[in-house]
C-alpha positions as CSV (number, residue, x, y, z in Angstrom):
1,M,135.9,206.9,111.4
2,D,138.9,207.5,109.1
3,K,142.5,208.4,110.1
4,H,141.8,212.1,109.2
5,D,139.0,212.2,111.8
6,D,141.1,210.4,114.4
7,H,143.8,213.1,114.0
8,F,141.4,215.9,114.7
9,L,139.7,214.0,117.6
10,D,143.1,213.3,119.2
11,K,144.1,216.9,118.7
12,D,140.9,218.1,120.4
13,V,141.3,215.6,123.3
14,N,144.9,216.8,123.8
15,S,143.8,220.4,123.9
16,E,141.1,219.5,126.5
17,L,143.7,217.6,128.5
18,K,146.1,220.5,128.5
19,A,143.4,223.0,129.6
20,M,142.3,220.6,132.4
21,E,145.8,220.0,133.5
22,I,146.4,223.8,133.9
23,F,143.1,224.1,135.8
24,V,144.0,221.2,138.2
25,E,147.5,222.6,138.8
26,G,146.1,226.1,139.5
27,F,143.5,224.7,141.9
28,R,146.2,222.7,143.7
29,S,148.3,225.9,144.1
30,S,145.4,227.9,145.4
31,G,144.4,225.1,147.8
32,D,147.8,225.2,149.4
33,E,147.7,228.9,149.9
34,N,144.2,228.7,151.5
35,A,145.5,226.0,153.8
36,M,148.2,228.1,155.4
37,D,146.1,229.4,158.3
38,V,144.2,226.3,159.2
39,S,143.2,227.4,162.7
40,G,141.3,230.4,161.3
41,Q,139.1,228.2,159.2
42,L,137.3,226.8,162.3
43,G,137.5,230.0,164.3
44,F,140.2,228.6,166.5
45,E,142.1,231.1,168.5
46,H,145.8,230.6,168.2
47,D,147.8,228.9,171.0
48,V,145.2,228.4,173.7
49,N,147.4,228.5,176.8
50,I,147.1,224.9,178.0
51,G,149.6,222.1,177.9
52,V,149.6,218.4,178.1
53,D,151.0,218.5,181.6
54,D,148.0,220.6,182.8
55,V,145.7,217.6,182.6
56,H,147.2,215.7,185.5
57,Q,149.5,218.2,187.3
58,N,149.7,216.0,190.4
59,D,150.4,212.7,188.7
60,E,154.1,212.5,188.8
61,D,154.5,208.7,188.8
62,I,152.8,208.3,185.4
63,S,153.6,210.8,182.7
64,S,151.1,212.1,180.2
65,P,151.2,210.1,176.9
66,S,153.6,211.4,174.3
67,L,151.5,212.3,171.3
68,V,152.6,211.0,167.9
69,G,154.9,213.2,165.9
70,A,154.6,216.3,168.1
71,S,157.9,217.6,167.0
72,P,157.8,219.4,163.7
73,Q,161.4,218.4,163.1
74,D,160.5,214.7,163.5
75,S,157.4,214.5,161.3
76,P,156.1,215.9,158.0
77,D,154.3,219.2,157.9
78,S,150.8,218.9,159.3
79,R,149.2,220.1,156.1
80,S,151.0,217.3,154.3
81,S,150.0,214.6,156.8
82,T,146.3,215.4,156.6
83,N,144.3,216.3,153.5
84,V,142.8,219.7,153.3
85,R,142.1,219.7,149.5
86,S,138.7,220.6,148.2
87,D,136.3,218.1,146.6
88,Q,136.4,220.4,143.6
89,M,139.9,219.3,142.9
90,N,138.9,215.6,143.1
91,R,136.2,216.3,140.5
92,A,138.7,218.1,138.3
93,S,141.1,215.2,138.4
94,D,138.2,212.8,137.7
95,L,137.1,214.9,134.7
96,L,140.6,215.1,133.4
97,M,140.8,211.3,133.3
98,A,137.3,211.0,131.8
99,V,138.2,213.4,129.0
100,S,141.4,211.5,128.2
101,V,139.5,208.3,127.4
102,S,137.0,209.8,125.1
103,A,139.0,209.0,121.9
104,D,138.6,205.6,120.3
105,T,142.4,205.4,120.0
106,N,142.7,205.8,123.7
107,K,140.0,203.2,124.4
108,T,142.1,200.8,122.4
109,R,145.2,201.5,124.4
110,I,143.2,201.0,127.6
111,T,141.8,197.7,126.4
112,D,145.2,196.5,125.5
113,L,146.5,197.6,128.9
114,A,143.7,195.7,130.7
115,C,144.2,192.5,128.8
116,S,148.0,192.6,129.5
117,A,147.2,193.3,133.2
118,M,144.9,190.2,133.3
119,E,147.7,188.1,131.9
120,E,150.1,189.5,134.5
121,L,147.6,188.9,137.3
122,L,147.2,185.3,136.4
123,K,151.0,184.7,136.6
124,M,151.3,186.7,139.8
125,A,148.5,184.7,141.4
126,L,149.5,181.2,140.3
127,E,153.3,181.1,140.1
128,G,155.5,180.2,143.1
129,E,159.2,180.4,143.2
130,P,161.3,182.0,141.8
131,L,158.8,184.8,141.2
132,W,157.7,184.7,144.8
133,H,160.2,184.0,147.6
134,I,158.4,181.8,150.0
135,D,159.7,181.6,153.6
136,G,157.3,179.6,155.8
137,D,154.0,181.5,156.0
138,S,155.4,184.7,154.4
139,E,155.9,185.6,150.8
140,S,157.8,188.4,149.1
141,L,158.1,189.3,145.4
142,N,161.4,188.7,143.8
143,G,162.0,192.1,142.0
144,F,164.6,190.8,139.6
145,E,162.4,187.9,138.5
146,Y,159.4,190.2,138.2
147,M,161.4,192.6,136.0
148,K,162.6,189.7,133.8
149,E,159.1,188.3,133.5
150,F,157.0,191.5,133.0
151,G,159.4,194.5,132.6
152,S,160.9,196.1,129.6
153,V,164.4,194.8,130.0
154,D,167.1,196.3,127.8
155,A,170.7,195.0,127.3
156,T,172.1,197.1,130.1
157,L,169.5,195.9,132.7
158,R,170.0,192.3,131.6
159,E,173.8,192.7,132.2
160,I,173.0,194.1,135.7
161,M,170.8,191.1,136.4
162,R,173.4,188.7,135.1
163,M,176.1,190.2,137.4
164,V,173.7,189.9,140.4
165,E,172.9,186.2,139.6
166,V,176.6,185.3,139.2
167,G,177.7,187.3,142.2
168,D,179.7,190.0,140.4
169,P,178.5,193.2,142.1
170,Q,181.7,195.2,141.6
171,C,180.4,197.4,138.9
172,L,176.8,197.6,140.0
173,P,175.4,201.1,140.4
174,N,175.2,202.5,144.0
175,L,171.5,203.3,144.2
176,E,171.7,204.6,147.8
177,S,174.5,207.1,147.3
178,N,174.2,210.7,145.9
179,D,178.0,210.8,145.5
180,E,178.8,212.2,142.1
181,S,182.6,211.5,142.4
182,P,184.0,209.1,139.8
183,S,184.4,205.5,140.7
184,E,186.7,202.7,139.5
185,C,183.9,201.6,137.1
186,T,183.8,204.6,134.8
187,D,181.2,203.1,132.6
188,R,178.8,202.3,135.4
189,P,175.3,201.6,134.1
190,M,172.2,203.3,135.5
191,L,169.0,201.5,136.3
192,P,166.1,202.9,134.2
193,K,163.3,204.7,136.0
194,E,159.7,205.2,134.8
195,L,158.8,208.8,134.2
196,G,157.6,210.4,137.5
197,E,158.4,207.4,139.7
198,E,161.6,208.7,141.3
199,H,160.1,208.7,144.7
200,L,157.8,205.7,144.3
201,H,158.7,202.3,145.8
202,A,157.0,199.0,145.2
203,E,154.7,197.0,147.6
204,A,153.7,193.5,146.6
205,S,151.7,190.8,148.5
206,R,149.5,187.8,147.9
207,Q,146.9,186.1,150.0
208,I,145.1,182.8,149.4
209,G,142.0,181.6,151.2
210,L,138.4,180.5,151.3
211,V,135.3,182.7,151.7
212,S,131.8,181.5,152.4
213,T,130.1,182.8,149.3
214,N,129.9,181.9,145.6
215,P,132.1,183.5,142.9
216,A,129.2,185.4,141.3
217,S,128.6,187.4,144.6
218,V,132.3,188.3,145.0
219,V,132.4,189.4,141.3
220,E,129.3,191.6,141.8
221,W,130.8,193.2,145.0
222,L,133.9,194.1,143.0
223,M,132.2,195.4,139.9
224,D,129.4,197.4,141.5
225,V,131.1,200.5,142.8
226,N,128.5,201.1,145.5
227,Q,128.8,197.5,146.9
228,W,132.6,197.6,146.6
229,S,132.6,200.8,148.7
230,L,130.4,199.1,151.4
231,V,132.2,195.7,151.5
232,F,135.6,197.4,151.9
233,A,134.5,200.4,153.9
234,N,137.4,200.1,156.3
235,I,139.8,200.6,153.4
236,I,137.9,202.8,150.8
237,S,137.1,206.4,151.6
238,R,135.8,207.4,148.2
239,A,135.2,205.4,145.0
240,N,133.5,206.5,141.7
241,L,132.7,204.9,138.4
242,L,133.8,207.4,135.8
243,K,133.0,205.5,132.6
244,V,132.0,202.0,131.4
245,L,134.2,201.3,128.3
246,S,132.6,197.9,127.5
247,T,129.7,195.9,129.0
248,G,129.7,192.2,129.8
249,V,128.5,189.3,127.7
250,D,124.9,188.1,128.0
251,G,124.1,190.3,131.0
252,S,127.1,189.0,133.0
253,Y,130.3,190.9,134.0
254,D,132.4,188.8,131.6
255,G,134.3,191.3,129.5
256,T,133.3,194.4,131.5
257,L,135.8,197.2,131.3
258,Q,135.3,200.3,133.5
259,L,137.2,203.4,134.4
260,M,137.2,204.1,138.2
261,T,138.8,206.3,140.8
262,V,139.4,205.4,144.4
263,E,140.8,206.9,147.6
264,L,142.2,204.4,150.2
265,H,142.8,205.1,153.9
266,L,144.2,203.9,157.1
267,P,142.2,204.3,160.3
268,T,144.1,207.4,161.4
269,A,144.2,211.1,160.5
270,L,148.0,211.0,160.5
271,V,148.6,209.0,157.4
272,P,147.8,210.4,153.9
273,T,145.3,208.6,151.7
274,R,146.2,206.9,148.5
275,E,144.4,208.0,145.3
276,S,144.4,206.4,141.9
277,H,142.6,206.4,138.6
278,F,142.5,202.9,137.1
279,V,140.7,200.6,134.8
280,R,139.0,197.5,136.2
281,Y,138.6,194.5,133.9
282,C,136.5,191.4,134.7
283,K,136.8,188.1,132.7
284,Q,135.4,184.6,133.1
285,L,138.4,182.4,132.9
286,G,136.5,179.1,132.9
287,Y,133.4,177.5,134.4
288,G,133.1,178.9,137.9
289,T,136.4,180.8,137.7
290,W,136.7,184.6,137.3
291,G,139.5,187.2,137.3
292,V,139.1,190.8,138.2
293,V,142.1,193.1,137.7
294,D,142.9,196.7,138.3
295,V,145.7,198.7,136.7
296,S,146.5,202.4,137.0
297,L,146.0,204.8,134.0
298,E,148.6,207.3,135.1
299,N,151.3,205.8,132.9
300,L,149.0,206.2,129.8
301,F,147.6,209.6,130.9
302,P,150.0,211.3,133.3
303,Y,148.7,214.3,135.3
304,P,150.3,216.3,138.2
305,A,151.3,214.8,141.5
306,S,150.7,211.1,141.1
307,R,151.9,209.6,144.4
308,F,150.2,206.2,144.0
309,R,149.9,203.8,141.1
310,R,148.2,200.4,141.0
311,R,150.3,197.9,139.0
312,P,148.2,194.9,137.9
313,S,146.4,193.9,141.1
314,G,143.2,192.0,141.8
315,C,142.0,188.5,142.5
316,L,141.1,185.2,141.0
317,I,137.9,183.6,142.3
318,Q,137.2,179.9,141.9
319,G,134.0,178.1,142.9
320,M,134.3,175.4,145.5
321,P,131.9,172.9,147.1
322,E,129.1,174.0,149.5
323,G,128.8,177.4,147.9
324,C,132.3,178.6,148.9
325,S,135.0,180.3,146.8
326,K,138.7,180.1,146.7
327,V,140.2,183.6,146.4
328,I,143.8,184.5,145.4
329,W,144.3,188.2,146.0
330,V,147.3,190.1,144.7
331,E,148.2,193.6,145.6
332,H,151.1,195.3,143.7
333,V,151.5,199.1,143.8
334,A,154.1,201.9,143.6
335,V,153.7,204.5,146.2
336,D,155.4,207.6,147.6
337,N,155.5,207.4,151.4
338,R,157.5,210.5,152.1
339,L,154.6,212.2,153.8
340,V,153.9,209.4,156.3
341,Q,154.5,210.3,159.9
342,S,157.6,208.8,161.3
343,V,155.8,206.7,163.9
344,Y,153.7,205.0,161.2
345,R,156.5,204.8,158.6
346,P,158.0,201.4,159.4
347,L,154.5,199.8,159.3
348,V,153.4,201.6,156.1
349,I,156.7,201.2,154.2
350,S,156.7,197.4,154.9
351,G,153.6,197.1,152.8
352,F,151.6,195.6,155.7
353,T,148.9,198.2,156.0
354,F,147.6,198.1,152.4
355,S,148.5,194.4,151.7
356,A,146.4,191.7,150.1
357,K,145.9,190.3,153.5
358,R,144.0,193.4,154.5
359,W,141.7,193.3,151.5
360,F,141.1,189.6,152.0
361,A,140.3,190.1,155.7
362,A,137.7,192.7,154.8
363,L,136.1,190.3,152.4
364,I,136.0,187.5,155.0
365,R,134.4,189.9,157.6
366,H,131.6,190.9,155.1
367,C,130.9,187.2,154.4
368,Q,130.7,186.5,158.1
369,W,128.4,189.5,158.6
370,L,126.0,188.2,155.9
371,D,126.1,184.7,157.5
372,T,125.2,186.1,160.9
373,L,122.5,188.3,159.4
374,R,120.8,185.4,157.6
375,A,121.1,182.9,160.6
376,R,117.8,181.8,162.0
377,T,119.0,181.8,165.6
378,A,122.0,183.4,167.3
379,P,122.6,182.7,171.0
380,T,123.3,185.7,173.2
381,H,124.1,186.3,176.9
382,D,122.7,183.7,179.3
383,G,121.1,181.9,176.3
384,V,118.7,184.8,175.5
385,L,117.6,184.8,171.9
386,L,117.0,188.0,170.0
387,P,114.1,187.8,167.5
388,Q,115.4,187.5,164.0
389,A,114.0,190.9,162.9
390,G,115.6,192.6,165.9
391,R,118.9,190.9,165.3
392,E,118.9,192.0,161.7
393,S,118.2,195.6,162.6
394,L,120.8,195.5,165.3
395,L,123.5,194.2,162.9
396,K,122.6,196.8,160.3
397,L,122.8,199.6,162.8
398,A,126.2,198.4,164.0
399,E,127.4,198.2,160.4
400,R,126.2,201.7,159.8
401,M,128.0,202.8,162.9
402,T,131.3,201.2,161.9
403,R,131.2,202.7,158.4
404,S,130.5,206.2,159.8
405,F,133.5,205.7,162.2
406,W,135.9,204.7,159.5
407,G,134.8,207.7,157.4
408,D,135.2,210.1,160.3
409,I,138.8,209.2,161.4
410,S,140.7,209.0,158.2
411,A,142.8,211.6,156.3
412,C,140.5,211.5,153.3
413,N,139.9,214.6,151.2
414,E,136.4,215.0,152.6
415,N,137.8,215.4,156.2
416,Q,139.1,218.9,156.7
417,W,141.2,218.2,159.7
418,M,142.7,221.0,161.7
419,P,145.5,220.6,164.3
420,L,144.3,221.6,167.7
421,P,145.8,225.1,168.5
422,I,147.3,224.1,171.8
423,R,151.0,223.8,172.5
424,G,151.9,220.2,173.0
425,A,148.8,218.9,171.2
426,E,149.8,219.3,167.6
427,D,148.7,215.9,166.6
428,I,145.2,216.1,168.1
429,R,143.0,216.8,165.1
430,A,139.5,218.3,165.0
431,M,136.9,219.1,162.3
432,T,133.3,220.0,162.0
433,K,131.1,217.5,160.2
434,G,127.8,219.3,159.4
435,S,124.6,219.7,161.4
436,I,122.8,217.0,163.5
437,P,119.0,217.2,163.8
438,V,117.9,217.1,167.4
439,P,114.1,216.8,167.9
440,G,112.7,220.0,169.4
441,M,116.0,221.8,169.3
442,P,117.9,223.9,166.7
443,P,120.4,221.9,164.6
444,S,123.7,221.2,166.3
445,T,127.1,221.0,164.8
446,K,129.0,217.7,165.1
447,I,132.7,218.0,166.0
448,V,135.0,215.0,165.5
449,F,138.4,214.9,167.2
450,T,141.1,212.3,167.2
451,T,144.7,211.5,167.9
452,S,147.1,208.5,167.7
453,I,149.5,207.3,170.3
454,R,152.0,204.5,170.6
455,L,151.7,202.1,173.5
456,A,154.1,199.5,174.7
457,V,151.2,197.0,174.8
458,P,150.6,194.1,172.4
459,P,147.6,194.8,170.2
460,K,145.6,191.7,171.4
461,R,146.0,192.7,175.0
462,L,145.0,196.3,174.3
463,F,142.0,195.1,172.2
464,D,140.7,192.8,175.0
465,F,141.0,195.6,177.6
466,L,139.1,198.2,175.5
467,R,136.3,195.9,174.5
468,D,135.6,194.5,178.0
469,E,132.7,196.3,179.7
470,N,134.4,195.5,183.1
471,S,137.4,197.7,182.1
472,R,135.2,200.6,180.9
473,T,135.4,202.7,184.0
474,K,139.2,202.6,183.9
475,W,139.4,204.8,180.9
476,D,135.9,206.4,180.3
477,T,135.8,209.4,182.5
478,R,132.1,209.9,181.8
479,L,131.2,206.6,183.4
480,F,133.3,206.7,186.6
481,G,131.1,205.2,189.4
482,H,128.6,203.7,187.0
483,I,127.6,200.0,186.7
484,I,128.1,198.6,183.2
485,R,127.0,195.2,182.0
486,E,126.7,193.5,178.6
487,L,122.9,193.1,178.2
488,A,123.0,191.0,175.0
489,Y,125.4,190.3,172.2
490,V,125.6,188.7,168.7
491,I,128.8,186.9,167.7
492,N,130.0,187.8,164.2
493,G,132.1,185.0,162.9
494,K,133.8,182.1,164.7
495,Y,135.7,184.2,167.3
496,P,133.6,185.3,170.4
497,E,135.5,188.6,170.7
498,N,134.1,189.6,167.3
499,R,130.7,190.7,168.4
500,V,128.0,193.3,168.4
501,S,127.0,194.1,172.0
502,I,124.3,196.1,173.9
503,L,125.8,197.6,177.0
504,Q,123.6,198.9,179.7
505,V,124.8,201.7,181.9
506,N,123.3,202.2,185.4
507,A,123.8,205.2,187.6
508,T,122.5,203.1,190.5
509,P,121.4,199.4,190.6
510,E,117.8,200.4,189.9
511,E,118.3,203.4,187.5
512,V,119.2,202.8,183.8
513,E,121.0,205.8,182.4
514,I,121.9,205.0,178.8
515,F,122.6,202.1,176.4
516,Y,125.6,201.7,174.2
517,L,125.8,199.8,171.0
518,Q,129.3,198.4,170.6
519,E,131.0,196.4,167.9
520,S,134.4,194.9,168.5
521,F,136.3,192.8,166.0
522,S,139.9,191.9,165.2
523,D,141.5,190.5,162.0
524,D,145.0,189.7,160.7
525,I,145.7,193.4,160.2
526,G,144.2,195.3,163.2
527,S,141.4,195.7,165.7
528,Y,138.5,198.0,166.3
529,V,136.3,198.8,169.3
530,I,133.5,201.2,168.1
531,Y,130.5,202.3,170.2
532,A,127.7,204.9,170.2
533,P,125.1,205.9,172.8
534,V,121.5,204.9,172.0
535,D,118.6,205.9,174.2
536,A,116.1,203.4,175.5
537,L,113.3,204.2,173.1
538,A,115.5,203.9,170.0
539,M,117.1,200.7,171.3
540,S,113.7,199.2,171.9
541,G,112.6,200.1,168.4
542,V,115.7,198.4,166.9
543,L,115.3,195.2,168.9
544,N,111.7,195.0,167.7
545,G,112.8,195.1,164.1
546,G,112.5,198.9,163.5
547,S,114.5,200.6,160.8
548,P,118.1,201.3,161.9
549,E,118.3,204.2,159.4
550,I,116.2,206.5,161.6
551,V,118.4,206.2,164.7
552,N,120.9,209.0,165.2
553,I,124.3,207.5,165.6
554,L,127.5,209.3,166.8
555,P,130.3,206.7,166.8
556,C,133.3,206.9,169.0
557,G,136.0,204.4,169.6
558,F,139.4,203.0,168.8
559,S,141.4,201.5,166.1
560,I,144.5,199.4,166.9
561,L,147.4,198.6,164.6
562,P,150.7,196.9,165.5
563,D,153.5,199.4,165.8
564,R,155.7,197.4,163.4
565,P,155.2,194.6,160.9
566,P,154.6,191.2,162.6
567,L,157.6,188.9,162.4
568,N,155.5,185.6,162.4
569,A,152.2,184.2,161.3
570,H,150.7,184.7,164.8
571,G,151.1,188.5,164.4
572,D,152.9,188.9,167.7
573,V,154.4,192.4,168.2
574,P,155.2,194.2,171.5
575,G,153.6,197.5,170.8
576,S,150.5,199.1,169.4
577,L,149.5,202.3,167.5
578,L,146.2,203.3,169.0
579,T,143.8,205.9,167.3
580,I,141.2,207.5,169.6
581,A,138.2,209.3,168.2
582,F,135.3,211.1,169.8
583,H,132.2,213.1,168.8
584,I,130.8,216.2,170.4
585,I,127.6,218.0,169.5
586,D,126.6,221.3,171.0
587,L,124.5,224.3,170.2
588,A,127.4,226.6,170.9
589,Y,129.3,225.3,167.9
590,T,128.9,226.4,164.3
591,E,130.5,225.0,161.2
592,E,132.7,228.1,161.2
593,Y,133.6,228.6,164.8
594,I,134.6,226.5,167.9
595,P,134.9,228.7,171.0
596,P,138.2,228.5,173.0
597,E,136.5,226.9,176.0
598,S,135.3,224.1,173.7
599,V,138.9,223.6,172.4
600,K,140.1,223.1,175.9
601,T,137.3,220.6,176.5
602,I,138.2,218.6,173.4
603,F,141.9,218.6,174.5
604,K,141.0,217.5,178.1
605,V,138.7,214.6,177.0
606,I,141.1,213.1,174.6
607,A,144.2,213.7,176.7
608,E,142.6,212.2,179.8
609,T,141.4,209.2,177.9
610,A,144.9,208.5,176.5
611,F,146.4,209.1,179.9
612,L,144.1,206.6,181.6
613,I,144.6,203.9,179.0
614,K,148.3,204.2,179.3
615,A,148.0,204.2,183.1
616,A,146.0,201.0,183.1
617,F,149.0,199.2,181.7
618,T,151.6,200.8,183.9
619,S,152.8,198.3,186.5
620,D,153.6,200.8,189.3
621,N,150.9,202.7,191.2
622,V,148.2,201.8,188.7
623,Q,145.4,201.3,191.2
624,G,146.2,204.5,193.1
625,N,146.2,206.6,189.9
626,L,143.0,205.2,188.6
627,A,141.2,205.5,191.9
628,G,142.1,209.2,192.0
629,G,140.9,209.7,188.4
């Protein structure tokens, strides 16, 4: 192809980009207009006349829990805090990026960007001080050193860095002040900003550790978009492979370059997701050593409303003895956190919630799950051994349950959350989630509802309380007066609290009412307790090695995050952010309408649960309040 052909190809691509940009912008505008009356979309009647105080009118010693961000003045607009955009807009953005890489000249630019990103990843992963400031078990990126090493530094910025290094800050620009009045330094220099990054701030982190699998497996999990989505399901809401720009050498992933898109979430409906288009590049760096790096394409191909950019991020994987791998994971992003609810803001802005530690913890969890799945024997309660086929089916069903739970509680684009139209319950969210087949009955609509609250309880203590079957009747109103015992369990990993359990619920000592499948686990970032009812026939089939895919599963449960970044390696913090999520299915619901009496039921269930959990940790009059519940 000669230069004349390139000119016309670039001109054609640019015209396509302009047209697609106009389409995306128009779709975004119309989406916002349609989202103005969110209650009407689910058939909610406005302002159902019930308040939080109505749940426990006589409980004066223990107040009802304060719901996160209930004051509109104290939190971002509810439409900003939860995503109500259509999937069509996602596809439009994806197409926009796919069109932009069709020209050979753009492919060359992307290849150069990926190679440069791999070089940066190697330095970020392997260098110590002064690039990384190391303080005991914690590391933080030195921004000035990073800019000197990787940034485009002009004479002005070099002079600013020199003044900082020699301790001469008198003429440094005041980056915090909006004061336009003249200062004593009339020729005050201004720090350069990248186009469109005025509201973005950097988050950088690094995690190093061992995982119990070989490098080839880790590389495959990262390069296969479907496996990547499954392994990191507690972080990834949506991931797509848009285009393979180059394939690997000799059937391997060495040299593979692919364009991808991803949406990342926290386990709450109150924190916006992070979306990015990026290129992923895989390279074999030596025998048994691989590098996989991501870098955003927004700088090469800007398009409207980019609130998240991946600077060179990824991992180095090195083969170790006994089939293990050493992994060095680096996360470096620029993100706009202005829409994060105030209660989550300190945790999110710290970089803790989407750090390298979280990605590495998910990788470890998956390796432990595979080890447990492949184990020949696994002891359970009272030394009972589940048959291997039954244990595999049970673990796969539990994994399906947890993935469904994570998908159902986030603020991803697919989840069309609506604030509950009840005064005092603005941060209880509800949504319809399609029809559920029930044998012998018409299809029923699944309703998911959730909220998040802050509790002055350490995360570990809250996790132990919620996962313990002996505490269940203290917060689960449906099981008051029942007998609950852990019938069997399978430990997942080296910590006994990380386990898949079968809970048996008896109405009387002789009468079994229902079984619950429950998975509880905790890592360096947060904790989960996820459960779902399973009838006796379905549970028997699973334990005998039957397919877990045919079992209807409606997960409920809790996610627990610290209410602030941990100050030490032990993760000790005094408070927790607890997300509660439930499902309801009923023939009275449709995908377009939830009757007012059902809205009241949703409110009552979630408010009572939050109240009882809080009450269980209140030192005064706890027993009297729980007995009266």
